[in-house]
NUKE-955259 format. One line per 10 residues: number of its first residue (from 1); their letters; for each residue x, y, z of C-alpha. Coordinates in Angstrom, 2 decimals. Example, Ala and Ser with C-alpha at 12.3 -4.5 7.8 and 13.67 -1.06 7.14 Angstrom:
# residues 2
1	AS	12.30 -4.50 7.80 ~ 13.67 -1.06 7.14
This chain:
# residues 164
1	MMSHAWRPLF	73.43 -27.95 208.93 ~ 72.40 -26.60 205.52 ~ 68.80 -25.81 204.87 ~ 67.22 -27.88 202.11 ~ 66.05 -24.58 200.55 ~ 69.66 -23.78 199.50 ~ 70.19 -27.03 197.61 ~ 68.15 -26.01 194.51 ~ 70.11 -22.75 194.40 ~ 73.42 -24.65 194.33
11	VVIGLLATIL	72.05 -26.98 191.64 ~ 71.05 -23.99 189.50 ~ 74.44 -22.32 190.03 ~ 76.22 -25.58 189.13 ~ 74.06 -26.02 186.03 ~ 74.70 -22.43 184.96 ~ 78.46 -22.87 185.46 ~ 78.35 -26.07 183.36 ~ 76.49 -24.28 180.55 ~ 78.96 -21.37 180.56
21	IARAILIPSD	81.98 -23.73 180.51 ~ 80.45 -25.80 177.69 ~ 79.69 -22.61 175.74 ~ 83.30 -21.40 176.13 ~ 84.59 -24.77 174.86 ~ 82.11 -25.44 172.02 ~ 81.34 -22.03 170.52 ~ 84.12 -20.23 168.60 ~ 85.20 -16.91 170.08 ~ 84.41 -15.06 166.83
31	FVAKNGDYKY	80.76 -16.19 166.83 ~ 78.99 -12.89 167.44 ~ 75.91 -10.87 166.61 ~ 77.37 -8.51 164.02 ~ 76.39 -4.84 164.20 ~ 74.39 -5.53 167.33 ~ 71.68 -7.32 165.35 ~ 70.75 -10.10 167.75 ~ 67.95 -11.36 165.52 ~ 69.56 -12.16 162.12
41	QWHRVGNEEE	73.30 -11.51 162.24 ~ 74.59 -14.37 164.39 ~ 77.53 -15.89 162.57 ~ 81.23 -16.62 162.78 ~ 83.16 -13.52 161.64 ~ 86.07 -15.68 160.47 ~ 83.65 -17.43 158.11 ~ 82.99 -14.24 156.11 ~ 86.33 -14.55 154.23 ~ 85.62 -18.20 153.44
51	WKNFTVKYKG	82.33 -17.21 151.77 ~ 83.96 -14.35 149.87 ~ 86.46 -16.84 148.41 ~ 83.79 -19.45 147.59 ~ 83.47 -20.11 143.84 ~ 80.00 -19.15 142.69 ~ 78.43 -21.40 140.08 ~ 75.93 -18.78 138.94 ~ 77.07 -15.52 137.34 ~ 74.01 -13.88 138.81
61	GKEYCGECHD	72.67 -11.62 136.13 ~ 71.39 -11.30 132.61 ~ 73.97 -8.59 131.94 ~ 76.76 -11.19 131.96 ~ 74.87 -13.29 129.40 ~ 74.00 -10.20 127.36 ~ 77.68 -9.53 126.67 ~ 77.63 -12.32 124.08 ~ 73.90 -12.99 123.53 ~ 72.68 -9.45 122.92
71	DEFTWISASK	69.60 -10.44 120.88 ~ 68.24 -12.74 123.60 ~ 69.17 -10.19 126.27 ~ 67.25 -7.46 124.45 ~ 64.19 -9.65 123.87 ~ 63.93 -10.95 127.40 ~ 64.63 -7.57 128.97 ~ 61.64 -6.11 127.10 ~ 59.40 -9.11 127.78 ~ 57.21 -10.19 130.67
81	HANVQCENCH	60.12 -12.42 131.71 ~ 62.39 -9.41 132.27 ~ 63.02 -10.38 135.89 ~ 63.84 -14.02 135.13 ~ 67.57 -14.67 135.12 ~ 69.03 -16.60 132.17 ~ 70.57 -19.20 134.45 ~ 67.16 -20.18 135.78 ~ 66.57 -22.06 132.52 ~ 70.09 -22.38 131.09
91	GPALGHPEEA	71.81 -23.60 134.24 ~ 74.90 -22.26 135.99 ~ 77.36 -20.40 133.76 ~ 80.45 -21.17 135.83 ~ 83.35 -21.30 133.38 ~ 81.13 -20.52 130.39 ~ 82.22 -19.80 127.71 ~ 85.97 -19.96 128.48 ~ 85.85 -23.49 129.83 ~ 83.49 -26.43 129.48
101	PEKLAIDRSR	80.61 -26.50 129.00 ~ 80.72 -24.56 125.76 ~ 76.94 -24.85 125.50 ~ 74.83 -24.77 128.64 ~ 72.21 -27.41 129.26 ~ 68.77 -25.86 128.86 ~ 65.91 -26.98 131.07 ~ 62.94 -27.05 128.68 ~ 60.75 -28.99 131.06 ~ 57.12 -28.18 131.69
111	ELCLRCHAKL	57.81 -28.40 135.42 ~ 60.21 -25.44 135.26 ~ 57.55 -23.20 133.68 ~ 54.93 -24.38 136.14 ~ 57.01 -23.15 139.06 ~ 55.70 -19.67 138.19 ~ 52.72 -20.38 135.94 ~ 50.84 -23.15 137.77 ~ 47.41 -22.00 138.82 ~ 47.41 -21.95 142.60
121	PYRPKTYNEL	44.68 -20.57 144.85 ~ 47.07 -18.40 146.86 ~ 49.04 -16.97 143.90 ~ 48.24 -13.32 143.08 ~ 46.44 -12.58 139.81 ~ 48.84 -9.77 138.85 ~ 52.60 -9.33 138.84 ~ 53.75 -5.86 139.89 ~ 57.55 -6.06 139.65 ~ 58.05 -5.14 135.97
131	PQGPIALAMQ	59.26 -1.68 134.86 ~ 56.37 -1.44 132.40 ~ 53.87 -1.85 135.22 ~ 51.56 -4.58 136.49 ~ 50.60 -7.47 134.21 ~ 48.16 -10.33 134.58 ~ 49.95 -13.53 135.57 ~ 49.47 -16.22 132.93 ~ 48.52 -19.09 135.17 ~ 47.58 -22.52 133.85
141	DPEEHNTGVE	46.03 -25.62 135.31 ~ 48.64 -28.25 134.41 ~ 45.97 -30.97 134.45 ~ 43.94 -29.23 131.72 ~ 46.34 -27.09 129.65 ~ 48.10 -29.13 126.94 ~ 49.05 -32.02 129.17 ~ 52.09 -33.94 128.00 ~ 53.36 -31.04 125.87 ~ 56.40 -28.97 126.84
151	CVECHDVHKA	55.55 -25.25 127.11 ~ 58.44 -24.24 124.82 ~ 56.81 -26.07 121.92 ~ 54.19 -23.27 121.74 ~ 55.75 -20.39 123.71 ~ 58.93 -18.39 123.08 ~ 60.31 -17.89 126.59 ~ 62.67 -15.08 125.52 ~ 59.73 -13.01 124.33 ~ 57.20 -14.49 126.78
161	DFTE	54.85 -14.97 123.87 ~ 53.79 -17.59 121.37 ~ 56.41 -18.91 118.95 ~ 56.29 -17.59 115.42
C-alpha cells in the first residue's frame, strides 16, 4: 500500500511532465535567449530575417531629407531642434520622392509641439543632448500660452525661433 505522502510527489511530477510536453509542442524550437542574455534577448531566431525584410515606413534620419532639402537640413541641424527628426513632423517618407506622396503631409498641430514643450512638473528644466551644450527647455502651459493658436503661426520650427 502506497503512503499518502508519495501522492503529492507524483502529482508534481505529472504536472511537470505536462508542462514540459506543452512547452515542446507550443514553443518553437528556435525560441532562445540569444547571446546568453536571459533578461532581454528572448526571441525567435527565425524571426530575425523577417524583420530585416520588413519595409520601413520611416527613413530614419535627417541626412536622407537633407539630400534634397539642404537649406532646411542646415537650419534645423544648427537649431535647438537638431535632434528632432524631419519625419516627426512631416510624416513617414516611405517612397518619397520617387513614388507618391510627392509632398509629405505636415503635422502643424499644437499637440505635436506640446509633446515636448508642455510644462510638466516632472520634466527637466534643461536639455543636455545638443552638441552646442545644455539649453533651457522652452516649456509652455497650454492653458495659458496662446490658446487656440497653432505654434507654427509664431515659431519657425526649422530654426526653433520666432518667424520673421
